C-alpha positions, 0 to 999 in steps of 0.5 A: 523530498517525501517521494525519495524518502517513502518511495525511493526508500533513500535515507535522510543523509543521502537525500541531503547528499543528493540535494547537495549535488543540485546545489541545494543546501539543506540540513537533515533536520530540515528533511526530517521536519518535511516527513513530520509535516507530511505525516501530520497532513496524512492523518486524516486521509489515512484514518479514511484509508483505515475506515475503508479497509475495516468495512471491506468484505475480504482484507489480507493481512501480513506482518514483517520484522523491521529494525527500529531504535536498535530493537526488532519491531514489526510492520503490520499490513492490511490491504484489500484492493487499492487500499493499504494501511500500515502501522509499526509496533513492537510486538508481532502478536495479538498485542500489535494487531489490536493496536492496529485497530482493524481486526478487533472490530473486523467482521469480514474474511481475514486472509492470512498465513498460519500465524496463530495470533490471527485465530484469536479474533473470533468476530472474523472468518479466516482464510489461509494462504494456500501458497504457504501450504504448497511449499510445505507440501513440496517440502514433504514430497522431497524430503519425506517421500510423501505421495499424498502430498503431491496429490494434495497440492495438484488438487489445490492447484486444480481447484484454483484453476477451475475457479479461474476459468469458471469466473472468466465465464462469468460464474460466481460458485461451484455447483453443489456436486462439484464442491462435494467432489472436491470435499471427498477427494480432499478428505480422502487424500488427508486420510491417507496421509494421516494413516501413513504418518501415525502418532509416535508411541510413548516410551517408558519413563517418558513424560511430556507432550510427544514430538509429532514431527513436521509431517504429522503436524502438517497433516493435522493442520489440513484436517483441523483448518479444512474450512479455512484452507478451502475458503477460496473455493467456497467464497469466491471473493477470497483469493487463493494466496496472500501475495497481495499483503506480502507484496505490500510489505516487501518494501521493508526489506528494500528500505533496510537494504538501501538505508538501514534501520529507523532511529526512533519508533515515532519516525517509523510510524511517520513513515508508515503513515505517509506510505499508507497514503502514498501507496493508496494514492498510486493504486487509485491512479495518482503518481507518488509525486502528486500524492506528496505534493497534495499532502504539502498543499493540503489538497488531500483533506476535507479542508480542501474545499475552502482552499478550492474555492479561493482557487476558483476565484482567482482562476476566474478572475484571471481568465474569465473567458473559460476555466476548470472549476474543482469540486471537493467531494464530501468526506464520505465518498472522497478517496485520498488525493482524488477529487471530482473535476467539472469542466465548466467552460462559459461557451461550451459547458455553462455553469451547473451542467451536469457534465463531469468526469473524474480526473486523476490529475485533478491535484496535478492541475490544482498544483499547476495553478498554484505554480502559476499564482507563485510565478505570477506574483514573483515575475509579475508578467503572465500566467504562462509557464516558463519553458522546461528546464534542463536539470543536471544531477549526479546519482553516482555521488550519492551511491544511487542504483539504476531505479532510484536514478530513474526516480530522481529523473522522473522527479526532476522532470515532474518540476519541469512539467509543472512549470517549476524550471522556477527551481533555480529562481525559487532557490535563489529566493530561498523558497524551499518548494521541494518539500513534497 
């Protein structure tokens, strides 16, 4: 259920219609409660995600508008590598960023656009998104006939291309001579642009600040923020663009188009928390479906060790000849929905062996054993999965597009892979197992 709400961006009402097509009677309140329970279960892993992002050396930041409770709120995003952290706040600027809880104590490099609120956090270094600057240079070149703009855009692109080529060769920085040459070209082009666009003269009788115009303001930004703009060239950890954060928040536009706004601020924050967990899990090689199931079963938290211990005892009791033992790592090294798996077969790999591997599907296997337990209790026959079920559904009845129809198809297929052709049986037994 949470997969449809947070990954498919389907509204609560449409989710209810979708389940009605599957002959599953459920209310919108029950669907909302499932999201609420997932948000509560995600508190601890999302706090870990927040800590991971805060400790990174380079983090991308961005924000976008979101309609919540009939007014404009802001979705703030911080991401670094496979880690994604989202929050919702009614303010876009410094107040919203402080509520996010990362920038006030962040000491690395913050990559962002020219939104001035970011510069108020003096404890961090800043890097500007050059893709935004390229668009403004194209505007200056095409509308203002500014020749310097084309030269500066070519220079920035050439530096980025040279950096990528050298990184492919295994190098980690420009030589001092190369870097100084780039700096001189940069200063020369900006100086020519400033000379071609002088400050306007004050007319007699006029007071207040003079209007400089877009071209002059752009040139002054290149002059004042030179170190931040060229951070990608001096520190090769820093990306040329802020595309990572922009792509991470692009779902907000899709969410509004598919299901409109959020009714309450609390619901929006719950959505952001669950999405932080799922987005991070997906980038660690875990499917969104399995991530939602891990929230539902509590296998993503530190308390999973006790659950896994009981599961190991059960599996060993039912299958003593050979089994997989699941080991939950400590909180410092764990990432959401990921566990270390040790293949312990009594014949090939004795107990205590150092042979181990990381299995991205450990949650799947854990859930498979849980499904076996449930089937065993209900049928009292065997531990084997029933054959996969063929599930009929009608996405057009809920006005689902092609992508969400595929999502629904994969969603139903996942149930069959877990041995839950049990769907019909569970529904007849009034056991709602779909709250993941």
